[in-house]
C-alpha positions in Angstrom: 6.6 -15.7 -43.7 6.5 -15.3 -39.9 3.2 -14.1 -38.4 2.0 -13.9 -34.8 -1.3 -15.7 -35.2 -3.4 -18.1 -33.1 -3.1 -21.8 -33.8 -6.4 -22.2 -35.8 -5.6 -19.2 -38.0 -2.1 -20.6 -38.7 -3.7 -23.9 -39.8 -6.1 -22.1 -42.1 -3.2 -20.1 -43.6 -1.0 -23.2 -44.1 -3.8 -25.0 -45.8 -4.7 -22.0 -48.0 -1.1 -21.4 -48.9 -0.7 -25.0 -50.0 -3.7 -24.6 -52.4 -2.2 -21.6 -54.2 -4.8 -19.6 -56.1 -7.9 -21.4 -54.6 -6.4 -20.9 -51.2 -6.0 -17.1 -51.8 -9.6 -17.0 -52.9 -10.6 -18.8 -49.7 -8.6 -16.4 -47.4 -9.9 -13.3 -49.2 -13.5 -14.6 -49.0 -13.3 -15.4 -45.3 -11.5 -12.1 -44.5 -14.2 -10.1 -46.2 -17.2 -12.0 -44.7 -17.3 -13.9 -41.5 -13.7 -13.9 -40.2 -10.9 -11.4 -40.2 -7.3 -11.8 -41.4 -5.9 -8.3 -41.6 -3.5 -7.9 -44.5 -3.0 -11.6 -44.6 -4.3 -12.0 -48.2 -2.0 -9.3 -49.3 1.0 -11.1 -47.8 -0.1 -14.4 -49.3 -0.5 -12.7 -52.7 3.0 -11.3 -52.5 4.5 -14.6 -51.5 2.8 -16.6 -54.3 3.5 -13.9 -56.9 7.2 -13.9 -56.0 7.3 -17.7 -56.3 5.5 -17.8 -59.7 5.5 -14.3 -61.3 3.7 -15.6 -64.4 0.7 -16.5 -62.3 0.4 -13.1 -60.6 -2.7 -12.1 -62.7 -4.4 -15.3 -61.6 -3.6 -14.8 -57.9 -4.7 -11.2 -58.0 -8.0 -12.2 -59.8 -8.7 -14.9 -57.2 -8.0 -12.4 -54.3 -10.3 -9.9 -56.0 -13.1 -12.4 -56.6 -12.9 -13.9 -53.1 -13.0 -10.5 -51.4 -15.9 -9.2 -53.6 -17.9 -12.3 -53.0 -17.2 -12.1 -49.2 -18.4 -8.5 -49.1 -21.6 -9.4 -51.1 -22.4 -12.2 -48.7 -21.9 -9.8 -45.7 -24.1 -7.2 -47.5 -27.0 -9.7 -47.9 -26.6 -11.0 -44.4 -27.0 -7.4 -43.1 -29.9 -6.8 -45.5 -31.7 -9.8 -44.1 -31.9 -8.1 -40.7 -28.8 -6.9 -39.1 -29.7 -3.3 -38.1 -29.5 -4.0 -34.4 -26.1 -5.7 -34.8 -24.9 -2.8 -37.0 -25.8 -0.2 -34.4 -24.1 -2.3 -31.7 -21.0 -2.8 -33.7 -20.7 0.8 -35.1 -21.7 2.4 -31.8 -21.4 6.2 -31.9 -20.2 6.0 -35.5 -23.5 4.4 -36.7 -25.3 7.6 -37.9 -22.1 9.0 -39.5 -21.5 5.7 -41.4 -25.2 5.6 -42.6 -24.9 9.2 -43.7 -21.7 8.5 -45.6 -23.1 5.4 -47.4 -26.5 6.9 -48.2 -25.2 10.3 -49.3 -22.2 9.3 -51.4 -23.3 6.0 -52.9 -20.8 4.4 -55.3 -18.1 7.0 -54.6 -18.5 6.7 -50.8 -18.1 2.9 -50.9 -15.1 3.2 -53.3 -13.3 5.6 -51.0 -14.0 3.4 -47.9 -12.8 0.3 -49.7 -9.6 1.9 -50.8 -8.6 3.1 -47.4 -6.2 0.8 -45.6 -6.5 -0.2 -41.9 -7.4 1.1 -39.4 -10.5 2.1 -41.4 -13.3 -0.1 -40.1 -14.4 -1.2 -43.6 -16.8 -4.0 -42.6 -18.9 -1.4 -40.8 -19.5 0.3 -44.2 -20.3 -3.0 -45.8 -22.8 -3.8 -43.1 -24.3 -0.3 -43.4 -24.7 -0.7 -47.2 -26.7 -3.9 -46.6 -28.8 -2.6 -43.7 -29.8 0.6 -45.4 -30.2 -1.1 -48.8 -27.7 0.6 -50.9 -28.1 -0.4 -54.6 -26.4 -3.8 -54.9 -25.0 -3.0 -58.4 -23.3 0.2 -57.3 -22.0 -1.5 -54.1 -20.6 -4.5 -56.0 -19.0 -2.2 -58.7 -17.3 0.0 -56.1 -15.9 -3.0 -54.2 -14.7 -4.7 -57.4 -12.9 -1.6 -58.6 -11.2 -1.0 -55.3 -10.1 -4.6 -55.0 -8.8 -4.7 -58.6 -6.7 -1.6 -57.9 -5.4 -3.1 -54.6 -4.6 -6.7 -55.5 -3.3 -6.1 -59.0 -1.2 -3.3 -57.7 0.2 -5.4 -54.9 0.9 -8.2 -57.3 2.7 -6.0 -59.7 4.8 -4.5 -56.9 5.6 -8.1 -55.7 7.0 -9.2 -59.0 8.6 -5.9 -59.8 10.4 -5.3 -56.5 9.9 -8.5 -54.4 13.4 -9.9 -54.1 14.9 -6.4 -54.3 12.6 -5.0 -51.6 14.3 -6.5 -48.5 17.8 -5.2 -49.3 16.3 -1.8 -50.1 14.3 -1.8 -46.8 17.4 -2.8 -44.9 19.2 0.3 -46.3 16.3 2.7 -45.8 14.7 1.5 -42.6 13.9 5.0 -41.3 12.3 6.2 -44.5 10.2 3.0 -44.6 9.0 3.4 -41.0 8.2 7.1 -41.6 6.3 6.2 -44.8 4.3 3.4 -43.1 3.4 5.7 -40.1 2.4 8.4 -42.5 0.1 6.1 -44.4 -1.5 4.9 -41.2 -1.9 8.5 -39.9 -3.5 9.6 -43.2 -5.9 6.6 -43.2 -6.8 7.2 -39.6 -7.5 10.9 -40.3 -9.6 10.2 -43.3 -11.6 7.6 -41.5 -12.2 10.0 -38.6 -13.3 12.6 -41.1 -15.7 10.2 -42.8 -17.1 9.1 -39.4 -17.1 12.5 -37.8 -20.2 13.2 -35.7 -23.2 14.6 -37.6 -26.4 15.6 -35.8 -29.1 12.9 -36.3 -32.2 14.3 -38.0 -34.1 13.9 -34.8 -31.5 15.8 -32.8 -32.2 19.5 -32.2 -29.8 21.9 -33.9 -27.9 24.5 -31.9 -29.4 27.9 -31.9 -27.2 30.7 -33.1 
């Protein structure tokens, strides 16, 4: 698996990959909490599942647990006093993110967790902690989304893994169009979720 990563990230990945399931747990935990490894846990899950298909449920479970625990850690860090950091990180999207989290609760977090990049998911996690979304609903939404994601990725890896590369070679254009379509849809949905809404203190326009 060839990835364009900095040296320290490559060392972490090599170490985690050698550990198998515990390494996948580690990468998923770090990605969801203090560091960022975009899509790396998915790629590692695919590689491990293709090597040992019988262990796919274990790999998917470890990825799920690591990601959920990482999100919970970030949630409580934010809850302990990260509002200033949240506003600095979210910028003009801060009020829209807060509105989405507070108004939609479990469903809002589930949708945000299911959206692929470029959706800024950690902003939603931080908002949930800062504005004290119910921890049970938050954890349940993240868990459901991660189970759907990682078990789905694992299933596809063992079902189509070795057949996928020849198929993609034969259908390069369709694969590129599909990937661009998914990114565009994700971007549009995240823009809709984070669209500007007047803050309660802002005056409304007079008709």
